[in-house]
C-alpha positions as CSV (number, residue, x, y, z in Angstrom):
1,M,-62.2,-32.3,-49.0
2,G,-65.3,-30.1,-49.1
3,S,-64.4,-28.4,-45.9
4,Q,-60.8,-27.7,-47.0
5,K,-62.1,-26.1,-50.2
6,E,-64.4,-23.9,-48.2
7,D,-61.5,-22.8,-46.0
8,W,-59.4,-21.8,-49.0
9,I,-62.3,-20.0,-50.5
10,S,-62.9,-18.2,-47.3
11,F,-59.2,-17.2,-47.1
12,D,-59.2,-15.8,-50.6
13,S,-62.3,-13.8,-49.8
14,E,-60.7,-12.4,-46.7
15,L,-57.6,-11.4,-48.7
16,A,-59.7,-9.6,-51.2
17,K,-61.5,-7.8,-48.4
18,V,-58.2,-6.6,-46.9
19,K,-57.0,-5.2,-50.3
20,K,-60.3,-3.4,-50.6
21,D,-59.9,-1.9,-47.2
22,E,-56.4,-0.7,-48.0
23,S,-57.7,1.0,-51.2
24,D,-60.4,2.7,-49.2
25,G,-58.2,4.3,-46.5
26,G,-55.7,1.9,-45.0
27,G,-57.7,1.4,-41.8
28,G,-56.8,-2.3,-41.7
29,D,-53.0,-2.0,-41.8
30,P,-51.5,-3.2,-38.6
31,L,-48.5,-0.9,-39.0
32,N,-50.7,2.1,-39.0
33,D,-52.1,1.0,-35.8
34,M,-48.6,1.2,-34.3
35,N,-48.5,4.9,-34.8
36,D,-51.2,5.2,-32.2
37,I,-49.0,3.6,-29.5
38,P,-47.4,6.2,-27.2
39,L,-43.6,5.8,-27.1
40,D,-42.6,7.8,-24.0
41,E,-44.6,9.8,-21.7
42,E,-44.0,13.5,-22.2
43,K,-42.2,14.9,-19.1
44,P,-43.6,18.2,-17.9
45,S,-41.2,21.1,-18.2
46,P,-39.7,22.3,-14.9
47,P,-41.4,25.3,-13.3
48,M,-40.0,28.7,-14.1
49,P,-38.4,30.7,-11.3
50,A,-40.3,33.6,-10.0
51,G,-39.7,36.8,-11.9
52,K,-38.3,35.0,-15.1
53,T,-40.0,34.2,-18.3
54,S,-39.0,32.3,-21.4
55,A,-37.7,35.5,-23.0
56,D,-35.1,35.7,-20.3
57,N,-33.8,32.3,-21.3
58,I,-33.5,33.3,-24.9
59,I,-31.5,36.4,-24.0
60,A,-29.2,34.4,-21.8
61,E,-28.5,32.0,-24.6
62,I,-27.7,34.9,-27.0
63,G,-25.3,36.4,-24.5
64,V,-23.3,33.2,-24.2
65,T,-23.1,32.9,-28.0
66,S,-21.8,36.4,-28.4
67,H,-19.2,35.8,-25.7
68,E,-18.0,32.7,-27.5
69,E,-17.7,34.8,-30.7
70,E,-15.7,37.5,-29.0
71,S,-13.4,35.0,-27.4
72,S,-12.7,33.4,-30.8
73,K,-11.9,36.8,-32.3
74,S,-9.6,37.7,-29.5
75,S,-7.8,34.3,-29.9
76,R,-7.2,35.1,-33.5
77,K,-5.7,38.5,-32.6
78,G,-3.1,36.9,-30.4
79,S,-4.9,36.4,-27.1
80,T,-3.9,33.5,-24.8
81,E,-6.8,31.7,-23.1
82,F,-6.7,29.1,-20.3
83,P,-10.3,27.9,-20.1
84,K,-9.4,24.7,-18.1
85,N,-7.6,26.6,-15.4
86,G,-10.1,29.4,-15.3
87,R,-7.7,32.1,-16.2
88,V,-8.6,35.3,-17.9
89,S,-7.6,35.8,-21.6
90,I,-4.7,38.2,-22.2
91,E,-4.7,40.3,-25.4
92,V,-1.4,41.2,-26.9
93,D,-1.2,43.9,-29.6
94,E,1.8,42.9,-31.7
95,T,1.8,46.3,-33.6
96,K,3.0,48.1,-30.4
97,V,5.8,45.7,-29.6
98,M,9.2,47.4,-30.3
99,K,12.1,45.3,-31.4
100,N,15.8,46.3,-31.8
101,G,16.5,47.6,-35.2
102,K,12.9,48.8,-35.9
103,N,13.0,51.9,-38.1
104,I,10.7,54.4,-36.5
105,A,10.9,57.5,-38.7
106,N,12.8,59.1,-41.5
107,I,13.2,62.9,-41.2
108,S,13.5,64.6,-44.6
109,P,14.5,68.3,-45.3
110,I,11.8,70.9,-45.9
111,N,13.6,73.1,-48.5
112,E,13.2,72.1,-52.2
113,R,15.1,74.8,-54.2
114,M,18.7,74.7,-55.3
115,A,19.2,71.2,-54.2
116,W,22.7,71.0,-55.7
117,I,24.1,73.9,-53.7
118,V,22.0,74.8,-50.7
119,P,22.4,72.4,-47.6
120,P,19.3,70.8,-46.3
121,I,17.1,72.5,-43.7
122,Y,15.1,70.5,-41.1
123,D,12.2,71.6,-39.0
124,S,13.2,70.9,-35.4
125,T,10.0,72.4,-33.9
126,K,7.7,69.8,-35.5
127,Q,8.2,66.4,-34.0
128,H,7.4,63.3,-36.0
129,P,4.4,61.4,-34.6
130,A,6.2,58.1,-34.5
131,V,9.1,59.5,-32.6
132,A,6.7,61.1,-30.1
133,A,4.9,57.8,-29.7
134,A,8.3,56.2,-28.8
135,G,8.5,58.4,-25.8
136,L,11.0,61.0,-26.9
137,P,10.2,64.5,-25.5
138,Q,9.9,67.5,-27.9
139,D,12.8,69.3,-26.3
140,T,15.2,66.4,-26.7
141,Y,14.0,65.9,-30.3
142,S,14.7,69.5,-31.2
143,L,18.0,69.4,-29.4
144,V,19.2,66.3,-31.4
145,I,18.0,67.7,-34.8
146,R,19.7,71.1,-34.2
147,H,22.9,69.4,-32.8
148,I,23.2,67.4,-36.0
149,T,22.1,69.8,-38.7
150,E,23.7,73.0,-37.5
151,D,27.1,71.6,-37.1
152,I,29.8,72.3,-39.7
153,R,30.8,68.6,-39.8
154,F,27.3,67.8,-41.1
155,K,27.2,70.5,-43.7
156,S,30.8,69.6,-44.9
157,Y,29.8,66.0,-45.3
158,I,26.6,66.8,-47.2
159,I,28.3,69.2,-49.6
160,G,31.7,67.6,-50.0
161,F,31.5,63.8,-49.5
162,S,29.9,62.9,-52.8
163,R,31.1,65.9,-54.8
164,V,34.8,66.5,-54.1
165,L,36.0,63.6,-56.3
166,P,33.8,64.3,-59.4
167,F,34.6,68.1,-59.2
168,W,38.3,67.4,-59.1
169,I,38.1,65.1,-62.1
170,I,36.1,67.7,-64.1
171,F,38.5,70.4,-63.1
172,S,41.5,68.3,-64.2
173,I,39.8,67.7,-67.6
174,F,39.4,71.4,-68.1
175,I,43.1,71.9,-67.3
176,L,44.0,69.3,-69.9
177,L,41.8,70.9,-72.5
178,F,43.4,74.3,-71.8
179,L,46.9,72.9,-72.2
180,L,46.0,71.3,-75.5
181,L,44.3,74.5,-76.9
182,T,47.3,76.7,-75.9
183,S,49.8,74.3,-77.7
184,P,48.3,73.7,-81.2
185,D,51.7,72.8,-82.7
186,G,52.2,69.9,-80.2
187,G,55.7,68.5,-79.7
188,F,57.8,67.5,-76.8
189,W,56.3,70.3,-74.6
190,V,52.8,68.9,-74.9
191,M,53.9,65.4,-74.0
192,V,55.7,66.7,-70.8
193,M,52.7,68.7,-69.8
194,T,50.4,65.7,-70.3
195,F,52.5,63.5,-68.0
196,C,52.5,66.3,-65.4
197,W,48.7,66.5,-65.8
198,M,48.4,62.8,-65.2
199,L,50.5,63.0,-62.1
200,M,48.5,65.9,-60.8
201,L,45.3,64.0,-61.4
202,F,46.3,60.9,-59.4
203,I,47.7,63.0,-56.5
204,G,44.4,64.9,-56.4
205,I,42.4,61.7,-56.4
206,F,44.5,60.4,-53.5
207,F,43.9,63.6,-51.4
208,C,40.1,63.5,-52.3
209,V,39.9,60.0,-50.9
210,I,41.6,61.2,-47.7
211,I,39.2,64.1,-47.4
212,R,36.2,61.8,-47.8
213,K,37.6,59.6,-45.0
214,H,37.9,62.5,-42.6
215,L,34.4,63.8,-43.6
216,R,33.0,60.4,-42.7
217,I,34.9,60.2,-39.4
218,G,33.7,63.7,-38.5
219,L,30.1,62.8,-39.2
220,A,30.4,59.6,-37.1
221,E,31.7,61.6,-34.2
222,L,28.9,64.2,-34.6
223,V,26.2,61.5,-34.7
224,G,27.8,59.8,-31.6
225,E,27.5,63.1,-29.7
226,A,23.9,63.5,-30.6
227,N,23.0,59.9,-29.6
228,K,24.1,60.6,-26.1
229,H,20.7,62.2,-25.6
230,L,18.8,59.4,-27.2
231,L,20.2,56.3,-25.6
232,H,18.2,57.0,-22.4
233,Y,15.0,56.6,-24.4
234,N,16.1,53.4,-26.2
235,L,16.6,55.3,-29.5
236,I,19.4,55.9,-31.9
237,A,19.7,58.2,-34.8
238,G,21.9,58.3,-38.0
239,V,22.3,60.1,-41.3
240,Q,21.8,58.5,-44.7
241,D,22.8,60.2,-47.9
242,R,20.4,58.8,-50.6
243,G,21.5,61.2,-53.4
244,Q,24.6,61.6,-55.5
245,L,24.6,65.3,-56.3
246,S,21.4,66.5,-54.6
247,C,21.9,67.8,-51.0
248,H,18.2,67.4,-50.2
249,K,18.1,63.6,-50.3
250,V,19.8,63.3,-46.9
251,V,17.5,61.9,-44.2
252,I,17.9,61.5,-40.5
253,I,16.8,58.0,-39.4
254,F,15.4,57.3,-35.9
255,M,15.6,53.7,-34.9
256,Y,14.5,51.8,-31.8
257,Y,17.4,50.1,-30.0
258,E,17.8,49.0,-26.4
259,S,21.6,49.1,-25.9
260,K,22.0,47.9,-22.3
261,E,22.8,44.3,-23.2
262,C,25.1,45.4,-26.0
263,I,27.1,47.6,-23.6
264,V,27.5,44.7,-21.2
265,D,28.9,42.5,-24.0
266,I,31.2,45.3,-25.2
267,E,32.6,45.7,-21.7
268,K,33.3,41.9,-21.6
269,M,35.2,42.1,-24.9
270,L,37.1,45.2,-23.8
271,R,38.2,43.5,-20.6
272,I,39.5,40.6,-22.6
273,A,41.3,42.9,-25.0
274,N,42.9,44.8,-22.1
275,S,44.1,41.6,-20.4
276,T,45.7,40.3,-23.5
277,A,47.3,43.6,-24.6
278,K,51.0,43.7,-25.4
279,P,53.6,44.4,-24.1
280,K,51.6,44.5,-20.9
281,P,48.0,44.4,-19.8
282,I,46.0,47.6,-19.6
283,L,44.5,48.5,-16.3
284,M,41.3,50.6,-16.2
285,T,39.0,51.8,-13.5
286,H,35.3,51.1,-13.5
287,D,34.5,54.7,-14.7
288,E,37.1,54.5,-17.4
289,M,35.8,51.2,-18.6
290,A,32.2,52.6,-18.7
291,S,33.3,55.7,-20.5
292,Q,35.3,53.6,-23.1
293,C,32.3,51.3,-23.7
294,D,30.0,54.2,-24.2
295,Q,32.4,55.9,-26.7
296,L,32.8,52.6,-28.6
297,L,29.0,52.2,-28.8
298,R,28.2,55.7,-29.9
299,G,31.2,56.0,-32.2
300,H,29.8,53.0,-34.3
301,I,26.2,54.1,-34.5
302,Q,26.5,56.0,-37.7
303,P,28.3,53.3,-39.7
304,Y,26.0,50.7,-38.2
305,I,22.8,52.5,-39.3
306,K,24.4,53.2,-42.8
307,S,25.1,49.4,-43.2
308,F,21.8,48.5,-41.6
309,V,19.7,50.4,-44.1
310,K,21.8,49.1,-47.0
311,R,21.0,45.5,-45.8
312,R,24.6,44.6,-45.3
313,L,24.1,43.2,-41.8
314,L,21.3,40.6,-42.6
315,F,21.9,37.1,-41.5
316,P,21.8,34.6,-44.4
317,T,18.6,32.7,-44.8
318,R,19.7,30.2,-47.5
319,P,23.0,28.6,-48.4
320,A,23.4,30.8,-51.5
321,E,23.8,33.8,-49.3
322,G,26.8,32.4,-47.5
323,V,27.6,31.8,-43.8
324,S,27.7,34.4,-41.0
325,D,30.3,34.4,-38.3
326,F,27.6,35.4,-35.8
327,R,24.3,34.1,-34.6
328,P,21.2,36.3,-33.8
329,K,21.8,37.9,-30.4
330,H,20.1,41.2,-29.7
331,C,18.5,41.5,-33.2
332,Q,16.5,38.8,-34.8
333,K,17.5,39.4,-38.5
334,N,20.6,41.6,-38.4
335,H,23.8,42.0,-36.5
336,C,23.4,43.9,-33.3
337,L,25.6,46.8,-32.3
338,C,27.9,44.8,-30.1
339,Q,28.5,42.3,-32.9
340,F,29.2,45.2,-35.3
341,V,31.7,46.7,-32.8
342,E,33.3,43.3,-32.4
343,E,33.8,42.9,-36.1
344,E,34.9,46.5,-36.9
345,Y,37.0,47.2,-33.8
346,F,38.1,44.1,-31.8
347,N,38.4,41.8,-34.8
348,A,39.5,44.3,-37.3
349,I,42.2,43.2,-39.8
350,K,45.5,45.0,-39.5
351,R,45.9,47.3,-42.5
352,T,49.0,48.7,-44.1
353,W,50.1,52.3,-43.9
354,Y,48.4,53.3,-47.1
355,D,45.2,51.5,-46.2
356,R,45.0,53.6,-43.0
357,L,45.1,56.8,-45.0
358,I,42.1,55.9,-47.0
């Protein structure tokens, strides 16, 4: 028993000694001794090649990082990379891609005085930068502008199309006021003259509508003749009247349009129409067919551009806008020229004799 007591006493004394050592500096902790054990032997760094230093390695690493940043930027701009196949990335600038129906430029008149009377004047010597970027030569641009603006059909349309009907109504009102002022007593004579005035008014309106139709047809023929010089450069031009009484709100619109595919489709529709014509099929040579297709295309450019800028040819994007008889063909969002020709010429509804006049 005495020996066991001594052992317990010795154990307590040793524990007190350990606590004292920990308070002095932790020299007796076995865990602290493990920090002195080497984990792995440090491998010596490989020898540097001759003529290279550590700074060269840093520069090489920076070069790789900048290359990765440039490749990520180019991929965001529309580049296509094939790193697995080892192909070179191809950058595509979407701003330079031309699509059918893209409005390139609007040419406005340069004169600003007496807009209600004086026809617009255009500067044919100064080419629009966007038209020049599309590849149209300066000589062709000047020729087209002069061909359109110096023709009597263009000036007649500008002055008379939107003014002939209001002027006739105003003139008729002055005639009525004159009849009433010259007959202060009234009576049967005034009633008869009033009925004559009403008949004159309706007849004048009917002839004004016919005049407007022929002015519109004349402008379409003029624009078709001018576009003969533009189709080789994948461009078309048209006239838009943006004003009611002002002559100086008339702009000439230049639009990018590649018409080769449309001409092929128009030729197909023309062949079908000739084969089913009554009382007998119509036979045409290759040159006659090509000439007819070209005339149909150029003859519908002016009404096509007018409807295009007024957003009448847009395909419906939701059920509330209705359903279109066509699907996107040569234009992504609008009817193309061959579809417009098909609707206005080949599938035109037969009109009565009075509808044909107006």
